[in-house]
N, C-alpha and C positions, 0 to 999 in steps of 0.2 A: 504494500500500500504506500502510495506516495505521501510524503510529508507536505501538506498544503496548509496554507494559512486559512483558517475558517472564514467563511463569508459571514458578515454581520449586517444583514440587510434591513433590520428593523430598529436600528438605533438612530438617534438624531443625526441628520446630515446624510443619511443613506436612503436609497429608494430601490426596492426590488423591481427589476425589469423582466418582462417576458420577452424572449427573443423568438421571432418568427422568421423563417427563411421564405423570401418572396420569390415567386416565379409566376407563370401563367397557368398553373395547374388548378383544377377544381378543388383538389384536396388541400392545396395551399390556402385557398380562400376559406375553407372550413377551419383550418388551423388559425387563420387570422381572426375569424369571428370568435372562436373559443378564447383566444388570448385577449382580445378586446373586451369580451364579456368578463373575464377574470380581472382585468385591470379596472374596469368599471365597478365591479362589486367589491374588490379588495384593496384598491388603490395601487399605486406604483406606476411604472412606466411601460411603454411598448417600444421595442426596438425592432426594426425591419432590416434584414440583411439580404442583399443581392450580391452574389459572388459571380464574378466574370472568370470563367474557367479558361485556362490557357488554350491557345490554338494547338491543334495537333502539330505537325512539323511544317514549318514554312521557312523558306530561305529568303523571303522577300520582306524586308523591313516595312515597306509601304503597305503591304497587305496586312501585316500584323497591326500597324498603327490604325489603319482604317477599321479593322475588326474591333479593336479596343474602343475606338470612338463610337462605333455603332452599338457596342454593348453598353457603353455609358448612357447613350440616348435611350436604349431599351430599358435600362434600369430606371431612369427618370420617368419613363412612360408607365412602367409597372408601379412605381411609387404613386404616381398621380391616380392610376386606376384604383389602387388600394385605399388611398385617401378618400376618393369618392365613395367607395364601398363603405368605409367607416361612417361617413356622413349619412349615407342612405340607411344604414342600420341604426342610426341614432346615437352614434358615439362621437358627435362633433367636438366634445370636450377633450378627446384624446388626440394629442399631437405627437405622432410617432417619430422617433429618431430614425433617420434614413441612413443606412450604412452601405457603402459599396466597397467591396474588397476584390482583389485579383489573386487567383490561385486555385488550388483544389478545394472543393466545397467543404468536405469534412475537416480538412486541416485548418481552413480559415475560420470555421465555426469554433473549433477548439481554441485557436489563437485569440479570437475575439473574447471568448469567455474567460480566458486567462488574463487578458488585458483589462477588461471591464468588470471589476469586482462587484458591480451592482446587478449584473445579469444573474438571475436566480433560477429561472426555469426556461428550458428550451422547449418550444411547442412545434411539433412536426405533424404534418398531415400524411396519413397513410393512404396510398393509392388503392383504388378498388379493383385494379387489374388482377385477374386470376393468377398471374405470374408471381405476384408477391406485393408487399407494401411499398416497394420502390427502393432503389439502391441506397439512398441516404438513410432511410429508416432502418433498412437491413444492416447497414454498416454501423451506425451509431448505437442503435438499440440492441444490436446483436452482440458481436464480439467485444465491443468497447463499453457496453452498458455497466458492467461491474466496476469500471475504473473511471467512469465519466465524472467530471468535477461538480455537476449540478444535476437535479432531476430532469428527466425527459418526459414530456407529456406527448403521447401519440394519439392524435384525434383521427378516428376512422373517417375516411373520405365519403362514406355513404350516409353519414348522419345529416339530417336536415337541420336548418338553423333553429327550428323549434325544439328539436331534440338536444342540440347543443345548449340552448337556453336553459333547459332543465338540468343540465349537467355542470354548467360553468357557474 
């Protein structure tokens, strides 16, 4: 077991944040709703993370720069869509922190959690695909679950907003 400094999220000057990975998936939207509902009911903050995964192999610097720029534009668009969803759902008082990182998704999530000591819960949406819950959920909640630094809440992608309301 790693020697980690305990998180103290409920003392003066600290705020527990719910971290949601944003993308364009329906299960990501369900995870966002769950996290917003928890923030609304229990207080704290909401952090949204968009990770720009590296390009496969490219030998053309211009192509890589264009790809990165397009991904930043996509991230901003996804953040705008999620902000509109929050307002539509009645969570206009929640002003989420928007974070864009570059790297491999699972690694960037862990780095962010290590850097931001106020992140207290990671909320992931599980895919309804018969092949499994999705690579991120499988990776983080599978082999790494026992050593992960914070709790992971996995929200089934098939839940309706009304069902989430009763659970969050």
